[in-house]
C-alpha positions, 0 to 999 in steps of 0.5 A, a space after each residue: 562881734 562878728 564870728 571869730 575868725 573875723 574878728 579883728 586880731 587885736 580884739 581876739 588877742 585882748 580876750 584871749 589875754 582876759 581869758 587866759 592870762 587873767 583868768 577872768 570868768 566866762 561871763 565877765 569875757 563875755 561882757 567884753 566881747 559884747 562891748 566891743 563887738 559895739 567898738 568895732 561896729 562903730 568902728 566899721 561905720 568909719 571904715 576904720 578898724 578900732 585899733 586906729 580910733 582917736 580920742 575924738 572919735 572914742 568920744 562919738 563913740 561915747 555919745 551914741 552909747 547914751 543917744 542908744 538909750 543905754 544906762 549910765 552904768 552900762 555906758 561905764 562899763 563899756 568904757 571900761 572896757 574900752 580902755 582895757 583894750 587900747 592898755 593892752 594895745 599899750 602893752 602889747 607895742 601895738 600903740 605908742 599911747 592910749 587914746 582911751 585914757 581921758 575918755 570917761 563915761 558920763 558922771 551925774 547923767 541920768 538915764 535917757 528915756 528910751 524912746 521909739 523912731 517915727 518907723 517904729 511908731 507906725 511898725 507898732 501901730 500897724 499890729 493890732 488887727 482891726 478887723 477884730 473887736 478886741 484889735 480895733 480896741 487895741 488900735 485905739 489905744 495905742 494911737 490915743 497914747 502916742 497922740 497925747 503922751 498920757 501915764 498908762 493910769 491916765 490912759 485906762 482911766 479914761 471915761 467915755 464922757 472924758 472924750 470929745 472927739 468932735 472938738 478933738 480935745 480929751 481930759 484926763 486926771 493925772 497925779 494928785 488928781 489934777 485935770 488937764 486937757 490934752 489935744 488928741 489928734 485927727 487919726 487918734 481920734 478916728 480909731 477912737 471913734 471907730 471903737 466907740 462905734 464897732 469895738 466897745 459894743 462887742 466888749 461890753 457884753 450888754 452890760 453897762 460900764 463908763 470906762 472908755 477901754 474894756 478886756 476883752 474877757 468879761 466887759 470890765 474896765 481895762 487895767 494896767 497890767 492888761 494894757 502892758 501885756 498888749 503892748 509887749 505882744 505887739 511890740 515883739 510882732 513888730 520886731 521891736 528889740 528894745 524893751 518895750 513898755 506904755 511909758 516907750 510911748 509916752 517919752 517918743 510922744 514927747 521927743 517927736 514933739 520937741 524934735 519938731 521944735 515945740 516948746 518945752 513949756 507945752 510939752 510939760 503941760 501936755 505931759 502933766 509933769 509938776 515941775 519944767 525939770 522934769 520935762 527937761 530930760 528931753 532936752 537930754 536926748 536931742 543933745 546927744 542925738 544932734 551930737 551924734 548926728 554931727 558926729 556921723 555926717 560932718 566932714 570935719 566930726 
């Protein structure tokens, strides 16, 4: 929400009504304020104020919330805040009828996986200091994860013999102890090759290990928790405000492939999904993004 004096007067009036007349708790009023801040930002992009938005525009706002990766519960709360705001405008005599009465949060809608844009992926990948053995390892980790869409358990479980960089392939052990072969792109292969040549021998500390990725403390295998901390650190350095996890890169891998026309069954195979229905969640992302782009750019949307 903009500074208090810059907020639209109708929004300020609604918040005052919630705080003074309804005597709602401070945290509840703050939640209303945050929800309506999103609505104000959406209206501003249309060069409008919230009070003049129509039903179609409000439905577009809800789709935008879905695309942003909010949970169904959060989207439902935003919708409730918006409906309360417009009911207030009707009671105040500022509107004849509420455009939000028939706007509903999606029902039985699974939370869409969070994913990064291409620019965000690039920023993340550039964070490790490849001049250090641990930084070189981290760059290879991130590149390989984004290039293959592996689960983090599959990534840290890789052994040196599982990776054939000359052929651009690796073999990973997925759920149910099922092996699958995954192609590795040139960039990920190059960084992994550099790590094997210059980073891993230093981290190994004259020990022996069959595992590809080692921790910097004692040369033992890198754990899932260890990699979780690594990606969190680089996410902060890259200025990525959203919650970042190893699965975020897996989701980004699948979403970016689908956006560029990859067949859903191919993505299913690459991700190691036993059932196609699991992979179909990514079509919801694409559908929602297409609708949001249409809403934003079509002259008659």
